[in-house]
mmCIF file as gemmi writes it, N, C-alpha and C atoms, coordinates in Angstrom:
data_model
loop_
_atom_site.group_PDB
_atom_site.id
_atom_site.type_symbol
_atom_site.label_atom_id
_atom_site.label_alt_id
_atom_site.label_comp_id
_atom_site.label_asym_id
_atom_site.label_entity_id
_atom_site.label_seq_id
_atom_site.pdbx_PDB_ins_code
_atom_site.Cartn_x
_atom_site.Cartn_y
_atom_site.Cartn_z
_atom_site.occupancy
_atom_site.B_iso_or_equiv
_atom_site.pdbx_formal_charge
_atom_site.auth_seq_id
_atom_site.auth_asym_id
_atom_site.pdbx_PDB_model_num
ATOM 1 N N . UNK Axp A 1 ? -28.125 -7.83 -4.912 1 0 ? 1 A 1
ATOM 2 C CA . UNK Axp A 1 ? -27.622 -6.625 -5.537 1 0 ? 1 A 1
ATOM 3 C C . UNK Axp A 1 ? -26.102 -6.699 -5.582 1 0 ? 1 A 1
ATOM 4 N N . UNK Axp A 2 ? -25.546 -6.455 -6.735 1 0 ? 2 A 1
ATOM 5 C CA . UNK Axp A 2 ? -24.103 -6.513 -6.906 1 0 ? 2 A 1
ATOM 6 C C . UNK Axp A 2 ? -23.465 -5.232 -6.385 1 0 ? 2 A 1
ATOM 7 N N . UNK Axp A 3 ? -22.424 -5.409 -5.566 1 0 ? 3 A 1
ATOM 8 C CA . UNK Axp A 3 ? -21.732 -4.25 -5.012 1 0 ? 3 A 1
ATOM 9 C C . UNK Axp A 3 ? -20.822 -3.641 -6.072 1 0 ? 3 A 1
ATOM 10 N N . UNK Axp A 4 ? -20.868 -2.337 -6.196 1 0 ? 4 A 1
ATOM 11 C CA . UNK Axp A 4 ? -20.01 -1.641 -7.145 1 0 ? 4 A 1
ATOM 12 C C . UNK Axp A 4 ? -18.785 -1.124 -6.427 1 0 ? 4 A 1
ATOM 13 N N . UNK Axp A 5 ? -17.668 -1.188 -7.116 1 0 ? 5 A 1
ATOM 14 C CA . UNK Axp A 5 ? -16.446 -0.631 -6.562 1 0 ? 5 A 1
ATOM 15 C C . UNK Axp A 5 ? -16.006 0.529 -7.42 1 0 ? 5 A 1
ATOM 16 N N . UNK Axp A 6 ? -15.2 1.378 -6.846 1 0 ? 6 A 1
ATOM 17 C CA . UNK Axp A 6 ? -14.676 2.52 -7.578 1 0 ? 6 A 1
ATOM 18 C C . UNK Axp A 6 ? -13.679 2.013 -8.6 1 0 ? 6 A 1
ATOM 19 N N . UNK Axp A 7 ? -14.003 2.119 -9.857 1 0 ? 7 A 1
ATOM 20 C CA . UNK Axp A 7 ? -13.149 1.596 -10.925 1 0 ? 7 A 1
ATOM 21 C C . UNK Axp A 7 ? -12.287 2.693 -11.542 1 0 ? 7 A 1
ATOM 22 N N . UNK Axp A 8 ? -12.152 3.808 -10.854 1 0 ? 8 A 1
ATOM 23 C CA . UNK Axp A 8 ? -11.364 4.907 -11.403 1 0 ? 8 A 1
ATOM 24 C C . UNK Axp A 8 ? -9.866 4.696 -11.246 1 0 ? 8 A 1
ATOM 25 N N . UNK Axp A 9 ? -9.453 3.723 -10.491 1 0 ? 9 A 1
ATOM 26 C CA . UNK Axp A 9 ? -8.036 3.513 -10.257 1 0 ? 9 A 1
ATOM 27 C C . UNK Axp A 9 ? -7.668 2.048 -10.341 1 0 ? 9 A 1
ATOM 28 N N . UNK Axp A 10 ? -6.442 1.756 -9.967 1 0 ? 10 A 1
ATOM 29 C CA . UNK Axp A 10 ? -5.941 0.4 -10.105 1 0 ? 10 A 1
ATOM 30 C C . UNK Axp A 10 ? -5.739 -0.317 -8.791 1 0 ? 10 A 1
ATOM 31 N N . UNK Axp A 11 ? -5.961 0.342 -7.666 1 0 ? 11 A 1
ATOM 32 C CA . UNK Axp A 11 ? -5.829 -0.343 -6.384 1 0 ? 11 A 1
ATOM 33 C C . UNK Axp A 11 ? -6.727 0.319 -5.351 1 0 ? 11 A 1
ATOM 34 N N . UNK Axp A 12 ? -6.84 -0.328 -4.219 1 0 ? 12 A 1
ATOM 35 C CA . UNK Axp A 12 ? -7.683 0.176 -3.137 1 0 ? 12 A 1
ATOM 36 C C . UNK Axp A 12 ? -6.875 0.745 -1.981 1 0 ? 12 A 1
ATOM 37 N N . UNK Axp A 13 ? -5.545 0.569 -1.999 1 0 ? 13 A 1
ATOM 38 C CA . UNK Axp A 13 ? -4.761 0.893 -0.816 1 0 ? 13 A 1
ATOM 39 C C . UNK Axp A 13 ? -4.007 2.216 -0.889 1 0 ? 13 A 1
ATOM 40 N N . UNK Axp A 14 ? -4.031 2.888 -2.004 1 0 ? 14 A 1
ATOM 41 C CA . UNK Axp A 14 ? -3.205 4.079 -2.189 1 0 ? 14 A 1
ATOM 42 C C . UNK Axp A 14 ? -3.312 5.116 -1.094 1 0 ? 14 A 1
ATOM 43 N N . UNK Axp A 15 ? -4.517 5.5 -0.768 1 0 ? 15 A 1
ATOM 44 C CA . UNK Axp A 15 ? -4.727 6.536 0.253 1 0 ? 15 A 1
ATOM 45 C C . UNK Axp A 15 ? -4.249 6.068 1.622 1 0 ? 15 A 1
ATOM 46 N N . UNK Axp A 16 ? -4.587 4.807 1.973 1 0 ? 16 A 1
ATOM 47 C CA . UNK Axp A 16 ? -4.167 4.29 3.281 1 0 ? 16 A 1
ATOM 48 C C . UNK Axp A 16 ? -2.652 4.096 3.348 1 0 ? 16 A 1
ATOM 49 N N . UNK Axp A 17 ? -2.036 3.711 2.243 1 0 ? 17 A 1
ATOM 50 C CA . UNK Axp A 17 ? -0.579 3.587 2.225 1 0 ? 17 A 1
ATOM 51 C C . UNK Axp A 17 ? 0.07 4.933 2.524 1 0 ? 17 A 1
ATOM 52 N N . UNK Axp A 18 ? -0.432 5.98 1.906 1 0 ? 18 A 1
ATOM 53 C CA . UNK Axp A 18 ? 0.128 7.307 2.138 1 0 ? 18 A 1
ATOM 54 C C . UNK Axp A 18 ? -0.044 7.724 3.604 1 0 ? 18 A 1
ATOM 55 N N . UNK Axp A 19 ? -1.199 7.444 4.166 1 0 ? 19 A 1
ATOM 56 C CA . UNK Axp A 19 ? -1.448 7.771 5.576 1 0 ? 19 A 1
ATOM 57 C C . UNK Axp A 19 ? -0.48 7.02 6.474 1 0 ? 19 A 1
ATOM 58 N N . UNK Axp A 20 ? -0.354 5.715 6.267 1 0 ? 20 A 1
ATOM 59 C CA . UNK Axp A 20 ? 0.552 4.907 7.095 1 0 ? 20 A 1
ATOM 60 C C . UNK Axp A 20 ? 1.994 5.368 6.944 1 0 ? 20 A 1
ATOM 61 N N . UNK Axp A 21 ? 2.394 5.668 5.726 1 0 ? 21 A 1
ATOM 62 C CA . UNK Axp A 21 ? 3.769 6.095 5.465 1 0 ? 21 A 1
ATOM 63 C C . UNK Axp A 21 ? 4.071 7.409 6.164 1 0 ? 21 A 1
ATOM 64 N N . UNK Axp A 22 ? 3.168 8.372 6.066 1 0 ? 22 A 1
ATOM 65 C CA . UNK Axp A 22 ? 3.41 9.673 6.7 1 0 ? 22 A 1
ATOM 66 C C . UNK Axp A 22 ? 3.344 9.566 8.224 1 0 ? 22 A 1
ATOM 67 N N . UNK Axp A 23 ? 2.461 8.719 8.747 1 0 ? 23 A 1
ATOM 68 C CA . UNK Axp A 23 ? 2.402 8.513 10.196 1 0 ? 23 A 1
ATOM 69 C C . UNK Axp A 23 ? 3.703 7.89 10.715 1 0 ? 23 A 1
ATOM 70 N N . UNK Axp A 24 ? 4.337 7.073 9.884 1 0 ? 24 A 1
ATOM 71 C CA . UNK Axp A 24 ? 5.6 6.435 10.263 1 0 ? 24 A 1
ATOM 72 C C . UNK Axp A 24 ? 6.797 7.342 9.987 1 0 ? 24 A 1
ATOM 73 N N . UNK Axp A 25 ? 6.52 8.55 9.5 1 0 ? 25 A 1
ATOM 74 C CA . UNK Axp A 25 ? 7.578 9.515 9.2 1 0 ? 25 A 1
ATOM 75 C C . UNK Axp A 25 ? 8.558 8.997 8.155 1 0 ? 25 A 1
ATOM 76 N N . UNK Axp A 26 ? 8.031 8.306 7.144 1 0 ? 26 A 1
ATOM 77 C CA . UNK Axp A 26 ? 8.855 7.766 6.074 1 0 ? 26 A 1
ATOM 78 C C . UNK Axp A 26 ? 8.588 8.52 4.781 1 0 ? 26 A 1
ATOM 79 N N . UNK Axp A 27 ? 9.643 8.862 4.074 1 0 ? 27 A 1
ATOM 80 C CA . UNK Axp A 27 ? 9.469 9.398 2.724 1 0 ? 27 A 1
ATOM 81 C C . UNK Axp A 27 ? 9.179 8.213 1.8 1 0 ? 27 A 1
ATOM 82 N N . UNK Axp A 28 ? 8.755 8.5 0.601 1 0 ? 28 A 1
ATOM 83 C CA . UNK Axp A 28 ? 8.547 7.418 -0.364 1 0 ? 28 A 1
ATOM 84 C C . UNK Axp A 28 ? 9.856 6.68 -0.612 1 0 ? 28 A 1
ATOM 85 N N . UNK Axp A 29 ? 10.96 7.404 -0.667 1 0 ? 29 A 1
ATOM 86 C CA . UNK Axp A 29 ? 12.281 6.797 -0.871 1 0 ? 29 A 1
ATOM 87 C C . UNK Axp A 29 ? 12.645 5.891 0.312 1 0 ? 29 A 1
ATOM 88 N N . UNK Axp A 30 ? 12.368 6.349 1.545 1 0 ? 30 A 1
ATOM 89 C CA . UNK Axp A 30 ? 12.636 5.531 2.734 1 0 ? 30 A 1
ATOM 90 C C . UNK Axp A 30 ? 11.821 4.238 2.705 1 0 ? 30 A 1
ATOM 91 N N . UNK Axp A 31 ? 10.555 4.356 2.35 1 0 ? 31 A 1
ATOM 92 C CA . UNK Axp A 31 ? 9.688 3.187 2.281 1 0 ? 31 A 1
ATOM 93 C C . UNK Axp A 31 ? 10.204 2.202 1.241 1 0 ? 31 A 1
ATOM 94 N N . UNK Axp A 32 ? 10.59 2.703 0.086 1 0 ? 32 A 1
ATOM 95 C CA . UNK Axp A 32 ? 11.12 1.839 -0.971 1 0 ? 32 A 1
ATOM 96 C C . UNK Axp A 32 ? 12.385 1.118 -0.49 1 0 ? 32 A 1
ATOM 97 N N . UNK Axp A 33 ? 13.249 1.83 0.183 1 0 ? 33 A 1
ATOM 98 C CA . UNK Axp A 33 ? 14.492 1.237 0.699 1 0 ? 33 A 1
ATOM 99 C C . UNK Axp A 33 ? 14.189 0.12 1.7 1 0 ? 33 A 1
ATOM 100 N N . UNK Axp A 34 ? 13.234 0.357 2.602 1 0 ? 34 A 1
ATOM 101 C CA . UNK Axp A 34 ? 12.852 -0.661 3.584 1 0 ? 34 A 1
ATOM 102 C C . UNK Axp A 34 ? 12.358 -1.934 2.89 1 0 ? 34 A 1
ATOM 103 N N . UNK Axp A 35 ? 11.568 -1.779 1.861 1 0 ? 35 A 1
ATOM 104 C CA . UNK Axp A 35 ? 11.038 -2.939 1.132 1 0 ? 35 A 1
ATOM 105 C C . UNK Axp A 35 ? 12.153 -3.649 0.363 1 0 ? 35 A 1
ATOM 106 N N . UNK Axp A 36 ? 13.054 -2.891 -0.217 1 0 ? 36 A 1
ATOM 107 C CA . UNK Axp A 36 ? 14.152 -3.5 -0.977 1 0 ? 36 A 1
ATOM 108 C C . UNK Axp A 36 ? 15.075 -4.303 -0.074 1 0 ? 36 A 1
ATOM 109 N N . UNK Axp A 37 ? 15.249 -3.875 1.178 1 0 ? 37 A 1
ATOM 110 C CA . UNK Axp A 37 ? 16.071 -4.629 2.124 1 0 ? 37 A 1
ATOM 111 C C . UNK Axp A 37 ? 15.482 -6.007 2.41 1 0 ? 37 A 1
ATOM 112 N N . UNK Axp A 38 ? 14.178 -6.136 2.23 1 0 ? 38 A 1
ATOM 113 C CA . UNK Axp A 38 ? 13.507 -7.422 2.439 1 0 ? 38 A 1
ATOM 114 C C . UNK Axp A 38 ? 13.303 -8.191 1.128 1 0 ? 38 A 1
ATOM 115 N N . UNK Axp A 39 ? 13.903 -7.685 0.049 1 0 ? 39 A 1
ATOM 116 C CA . UNK Axp A 39 ? 13.822 -8.392 -1.226 1 0 ? 39 A 1
ATOM 117 C C . UNK Axp A 39 ? 12.594 -8.076 -2.059 1 0 ? 39 A 1
ATOM 118 N N . UNK Axp A 40 ? 11.831 -7.054 -1.684 1 0 ? 40 A 1
ATOM 119 C CA . UNK Axp A 40 ? 10.666 -6.64 -2.462 1 0 ? 40 A 1
ATOM 120 C C . UNK Axp A 40 ? 11.09 -5.461 -3.325 1 0 ? 40 A 1
ATOM 121 N N . UNK Axp A 41 ? 11.058 -5.642 -4.634 1 0 ? 41 A 1
ATOM 122 C CA . UNK Axp A 41 ? 11.546 -4.628 -5.558 1 0 ? 41 A 1
ATOM 123 C C . UNK Axp A 41 ? 10.512 -3.512 -5.727 1 0 ? 41 A 1
ATOM 124 N N . UNK Axp A 42 ? 10.629 -2.5 -4.891 1 0 ? 42 A 1
ATOM 125 C CA . UNK Axp A 42 ? 9.742 -1.339 -4.952 1 0 ? 42 A 1
ATOM 126 C C . UNK Axp A 42 ? 10.619 -0.101 -4.869 1 0 ? 42 A 1
ATOM 127 N N . UNK Axp A 43 ? 10.665 0.679 -5.942 1 0 ? 43 A 1
ATOM 128 C CA . UNK Axp A 43 ? 11.413 1.93 -5.872 1 0 ? 43 A 1
ATOM 129 C C . UNK Axp A 43 ? 10.461 3.084 -5.578 1 0 ? 43 A 1
ATOM 130 N N . UNK Axp A 44 ? 10.998 4.278 -5.447 1 0 ? 44 A 1
ATOM 131 C CA . UNK Axp A 44 ? 10.191 5.452 -5.115 1 0 ? 44 A 1
ATOM 132 C C . UNK Axp A 44 ? 9.063 5.649 -6.124 1 0 ? 44 A 1
ATOM 133 N N . UNK Axp A 45 ? 9.34 5.41 -7.396 1 0 ? 45 A 1
ATOM 134 C CA . UNK Axp A 45 ? 8.319 5.596 -8.432 1 0 ? 45 A 1
ATOM 135 C C . UNK Axp A 45 ? 7.162 4.619 -8.264 1 0 ? 45 A 1
ATOM 136 N N . UNK Axp A 46 ? 7.455 3.413 -7.817 1 0 ? 46 A 1
ATOM 137 C CA . UNK Axp A 46 ? 6.404 2.429 -7.563 1 0 ? 46 A 1
ATOM 138 C C . UNK Axp A 46 ? 5.504 2.928 -6.436 1 0 ? 46 A 1
ATOM 139 N N . UNK Axp A 47 ? 6.121 3.419 -5.359 1 0 ? 47 A 1
ATOM 140 C CA . UNK Axp A 47 ? 5.344 3.944 -4.225 1 0 ? 47 A 1
ATOM 141 C C . UNK Axp A 47 ? 4.458 5.101 -4.686 1 0 ? 47 A 1
ATOM 142 N N . UNK Axp A 48 ? 5.033 6.002 -5.462 1 0 ? 48 A 1
ATOM 143 C CA . UNK Axp A 48 ? 4.259 7.14 -5.976 1 0 ? 48 A 1
ATOM 144 C C . UNK Axp A 48 ? 3.066 6.666 -6.784 1 0 ? 48 A 1
ATOM 145 N N . UNK Axp A 49 ? 3.285 5.715 -7.675 1 0 ? 49 A 1
ATOM 146 C CA . UNK Axp A 49 ? 2.197 5.238 -8.54 1 0 ? 49 A 1
ATOM 147 C C . UNK Axp A 49 ? 1.124 4.49 -7.752 1 0 ? 49 A 1
ATOM 148 N N . UNK Axp A 50 ? 1.524 3.788 -6.695 1 0 ? 50 A 1
ATOM 149 C CA . UNK Axp A 50 ? 0.528 3.119 -5.845 1 0 ? 50 A 1
ATOM 150 C C . UNK Axp A 50 ? -0.293 4.166 -5.102 1 0 ? 50 A 1
ATOM 151 N N . UNK Axp A 51 ? 0.389 5.142 -4.52 1 0 ? 51 A 1
ATOM 152 C CA . UNK Axp A 51 ? -0.322 6.17 -3.741 1 0 ? 51 A 1
ATOM 153 C C . UNK Axp A 51 ? -1.226 7.034 -4.602 1 0 ? 51 A 1
ATOM 154 N N . UNK Axp A 52 ? -0.898 7.194 -5.86 1 0 ? 52 A 1
ATOM 155 C CA . UNK Axp A 52 ? -1.741 7.997 -6.759 1 0 ? 52 A 1
ATOM 156 C C . UNK Axp A 52 ? -2.706 7.126 -7.557 1 0 ? 52 A 1
ATOM 157 N N . UNK Axp A 53 ? -2.788 5.846 -7.167 1 0 ? 53 A 1
ATOM 158 C CA . UNK Axp A 53 ? -3.777 4.933 -7.737 1 0 ? 53 A 1
ATOM 159 C C . UNK Axp A 53 ? -3.553 4.672 -9.223 1 0 ? 53 A 1
ATOM 160 N N . UNK Axp A 54 ? -2.303 4.663 -9.648 1 0 ? 54 A 1
ATOM 161 C CA . UNK Axp A 54 ? -1.99 4.456 -11.063 1 0 ? 54 A 1
ATOM 162 C C . UNK Axp A 54 ? -1.286 3.131 -11.326 1 0 ? 54 A 1
ATOM 163 N N . UNK Axp A 55 ? -1.178 2.289 -10.296 1 0 ? 55 A 1
ATOM 164 C CA . UNK Axp A 55 ? -0.474 1.024 -10.452 1 0 ? 55 A 1
ATOM 165 C C . UNK Axp A 55 ? -1.127 -0.041 -9.591 1 0 ? 55 A 1
ATOM 166 N N . UNK Axp A 56 ? -1.185 -1.251 -10.146 1 0 ? 56 A 1
ATOM 167 C CA . UNK Axp A 56 ? -1.676 -2.389 -9.386 1 0 ? 56 A 1
ATOM 168 C C . UNK Axp A 56 ? -0.682 -2.756 -8.295 1 0 ? 56 A 1
ATOM 169 N N . UNK Axp A 57 ? -1.182 -3.327 -7.211 1 0 ? 57 A 1
ATOM 170 C CA . UNK Axp A 57 ? -0.352 -3.796 -6.108 1 0 ? 57 A 1
ATOM 171 C C . UNK Axp A 57 ? -0.365 -5.318 -6.15 1 0 ? 57 A 1
ATOM 172 N N . UNK Axp A 58 ? 0.825 -5.923 -6.156 1 0 ? 58 A 1
ATOM 173 C CA . UNK Axp A 58 ? 0.888 -7.384 -6.171 1 0 ? 58 A 1
ATOM 174 C C . UNK Axp A 58 ? 0.641 -7.933 -4.777 1 0 ? 58 A 1
ATOM 175 N N . UNK Axp A 59 ? 0.358 -9.215 -4.717 1 0 ? 59 A 1
ATOM 176 C CA . UNK Axp A 59 ? 0.132 -9.84 -3.412 1 0 ? 59 A 1
ATOM 177 C C . UNK Axp A 59 ? 1.399 -9.805 -2.563 1 0 ? 59 A 1
ATOM 178 N N . UNK Axp A 60 ? 2.573 -9.952 -3.174 1 0 ? 60 A 1
ATOM 179 C CA . UNK Axp A 60 ? 3.831 -9.871 -2.423 1 0 ? 60 A 1
ATOM 180 C C . UNK Axp A 60 ? 4.02 -8.475 -1.827 1 0 ? 60 A 1
ATOM 181 N N . UNK Axp A 61 ? 3.703 -7.455 -2.613 1 0 ? 61 A 1
ATOM 182 C CA . UNK Axp A 61 ? 3.828 -6.072 -2.126 1 0 ? 61 A 1
ATOM 183 C C . UNK Axp A 61 ? 2.846 -5.804 -1.002 1 0 ? 61 A 1
ATOM 184 N N . UNK Axp A 62 ? 1.629 -6.282 -1.156 1 0 ? 62 A 1
ATOM 185 C CA . UNK Axp A 62 ? 0.611 -6.097 -0.125 1 0 ? 62 A 1
ATOM 186 C C . UNK Axp A 62 ? 1.054 -6.745 1.181 1 0 ? 62 A 1
ATOM 187 N N . UNK Axp A 63 ? 1.587 -7.951 1.088 1 0 ? 63 A 1
ATOM 188 C CA . UNK Axp A 63 ? 2.066 -8.636 2.28 1 0 ? 63 A 1
ATOM 189 C C . UNK Axp A 63 ? 3.232 -7.873 2.92 1 0 ? 63 A 1
ATOM 190 N N . UNK Axp A 64 ? 4.16 -7.395 2.113 1 0 ? 64 A 1
ATOM 191 C CA . UNK Axp A 64 ? 5.314 -6.656 2.639 1 0 ? 64 A 1
ATOM 192 C C . UNK Axp A 64 ? 4.875 -5.363 3.316 1 0 ? 64 A 1
ATOM 193 N N . UNK Axp A 65 ? 3.922 -4.659 2.747 1 0 ? 65 A 1
ATOM 194 C CA . UNK Axp A 65 ? 3.434 -3.417 3.342 1 0 ? 65 A 1
ATOM 195 C C . UNK Axp A 65 ? 2.676 -3.695 4.64 1 0 ? 65 A 1
ATOM 196 N N . UNK Axp A 66 ? 1.896 -4.746 4.648 1 0 ? 66 A 1
ATOM 197 C CA . UNK Axp A 66 ? 1.165 -5.13 5.859 1 0 ? 66 A 1
ATOM 198 C C . UNK Axp A 66 ? 2.141 -5.412 6.993 1 0 ? 66 A 1
ATOM 199 N N . UNK Axp A 67 ? 3.205 -6.14 6.68 1 0 ? 67 A 1
ATOM 200 C CA . UNK Axp A 67 ? 4.197 -6.476 7.699 1 0 ? 67 A 1
ATOM 201 C C . UNK Axp A 67 ? 4.936 -5.238 8.187 1 0 ? 67 A 1
ATOM 202 N N . UNK Axp A 68 ? 5.353 -4.386 7.285 1 0 ? 68 A 1
ATOM 203 C CA . UNK Axp A 68 ? 6.108 -3.193 7.67 1 0 ? 68 A 1
ATOM 204 C C . UNK Axp A 68 ? 5.307 -2.311 8.613 1 0 ? 68 A 1
ATOM 205 N N . UNK Axp A 69 ? 4.043 -2.092 8.287 1 0 ? 69 A 1
ATOM 206 C CA . UNK Axp A 69 ? 3.214 -1.189 9.082 1 0 ? 69 A 1
ATOM 207 C C . UNK Axp A 69 ? 2.454 -1.91 10.198 1 0 ? 69 A 1
ATOM 208 N N . UNK Axp A 70 ? 2.678 -3.224 10.32 1 0 ? 70 A 1
ATOM 209 C CA . UNK Axp A 70 ? 2.045 -4.015 11.369 1 0 ? 70 A 1
ATOM 210 C C . UNK Axp A 70 ? 0.532 -3.765 11.401 1 0 ? 70 A 1
ATOM 211 N N . UNK Axp A 71 ? -0.082 -3.933 10.254 1 0 ? 71 A 1
ATOM 212 C CA . UNK Axp A 71 ? -1.516 -3.708 10.118 1 0 ? 71 A 1
ATOM 213 C C . UNK Axp A 71 ? -2.14 -4.917 9.433 1 0 ? 71 A 1
ATOM 214 N N . UNK Axp A 72 ? -3.425 -4.888 9.248 1 0 ? 72 A 1
ATOM 215 C CA . UNK Axp A 72 ? -4.13 -6.019 8.639 1 0 ? 72 A 1
ATOM 216 C C . UNK Axp A 72 ? -4.367 -5.77 7.154 1 0 ? 72 A 1
ATOM 217 N N . UNK Axp A 73 ? -4.595 -6.867 6.448 1 0 ? 73 A 1
ATOM 218 C CA . UNK Axp A 73 ? -4.993 -6.75 5.043 1 0 ? 73 A 1
ATOM 219 C C . UNK Axp A 73 ? -6.302 -5.978 4.945 1 0 ? 73 A 1
ATOM 220 N N . UNK Axp A 74 ? -7.193 -6.234 5.907 1 0 ? 74 A 1
ATOM 221 C CA . UNK Axp A 74 ? -8.497 -5.572 5.896 1 0 ? 74 A 1
ATOM 222 C C . UNK Axp A 74 ? -8.352 -4.059 5.951 1 0 ? 74 A 1
ATOM 223 N N . UNK Axp A 75 ? -7.417 -3.59 6.779 1 0 ? 75 A 1
ATOM 224 C CA . UNK Axp A 75 ? -7.234 -2.142 6.85 1 0 ? 75 A 1
ATOM 225 C C . UNK Axp A 75 ? -6.678 -1.611 5.534 1 0 ? 75 A 1
ATOM 226 N N . UNK Axp A 76 ? -5.68 -2.272 4.981 1 0 ? 76 A 1
ATOM 227 C CA . UNK Axp A 76 ? -5.1 -1.805 3.72 1 0 ? 76 A 1
ATOM 228 C C . UNK Axp A 76 ? -6.125 -1.775 2.605 1 0 ? 76 A 1
ATOM 229 N N . UNK Axp A 77 ? -6.963 -2.792 2.542 1 0 ? 77 A 1
ATOM 230 C CA . UNK Axp A 77 ? -7.904 -2.91 1.42 1 0 ? 77 A 1
ATOM 231 C C . UNK Axp A 77 ? -9.215 -2.167 1.684 1 0 ? 77 A 1
ATOM 232 N N . UNK Axp A 78 ? -9.791 -2.347 2.87 1 0 ? 78 A 1
ATOM 233 C CA . UNK Axp A 78 ? -11.117 -1.777 3.158 1 0 ? 78 A 1
ATOM 234 C C . UNK Axp A 78 ? -11.104 -0.549 4.051 1 0 ? 78 A 1
ATOM 235 N N . UNK Axp A 79 ? -10.004 -0.357 4.765 1 0 ? 79 A 1
ATOM 236 C CA . UNK Axp A 79 ? -9.967 0.723 5.74 1 0 ? 79 A 1
ATOM 237 C C . UNK Axp A 79 ? -10.563 0.318 7.071 1 0 ? 79 A 1
ATOM 238 N N . UNK Axp A 80 ? -10.795 -0.986 7.251 1 0 ? 80 A 1
ATOM 239 C CA . UNK Axp A 80 ? -11.351 -1.504 8.502 1 0 ? 80 A 1
ATOM 240 C C . UNK Axp A 80 ? -10.361 -2.477 9.109 1 0 ? 80 A 1
ATOM 241 N N . UNK Axp A 81 ? -10.457 -2.674 10.406 1 0 ? 81 A 1
ATOM 242 C CA . UNK Axp A 81 ? -9.608 -3.639 11.097 1 0 ? 81 A 1
ATOM 243 C C . UNK Axp A 81 ? -10.37 -4.942 11.255 1 0 ? 81 A 1
ATOM 244 N N . UNK Axp A 82 ? -9.624 -6.04 11.24 1 0 ? 82 A 1
ATOM 245 C CA . UNK Axp A 82 ? -10.265 -7.344 11.465 1 0 ? 82 A 1
ATOM 246 C C . UNK Axp A 82 ? -10.564 -7.492 12.942 1 0 ? 82 A 1
ATOM 247 N N . UNK Axp A 83 ? -11.533 -8.347 13.238 1 0 ? 83 A 1
ATOM 248 C CA . UNK Axp A 83 ? -11.922 -8.554 14.637 1 0 ? 83 A 1
ATOM 249 C C . UNK Axp A 83 ? -11.11 -9.65 15.248 1 0 ? 83 A 1
């Protein structure tokens, strides 16, 4: 049986990104600034569009977000932690 995914949006991490960002007490602008300091071109509008599921997330962005929040790819994508 083929697994179906929610095709209503463009990414799987939007909700979890917002949770991680708010838990870290970061505004969208703060998060964008942190990523830009590491050479990842993400402005506030990019963060907004990711969190509202209106923009694809690149592999570079996914890696940068994983590193910033010290979490796993599995959590960002599936909401689960790796073993």
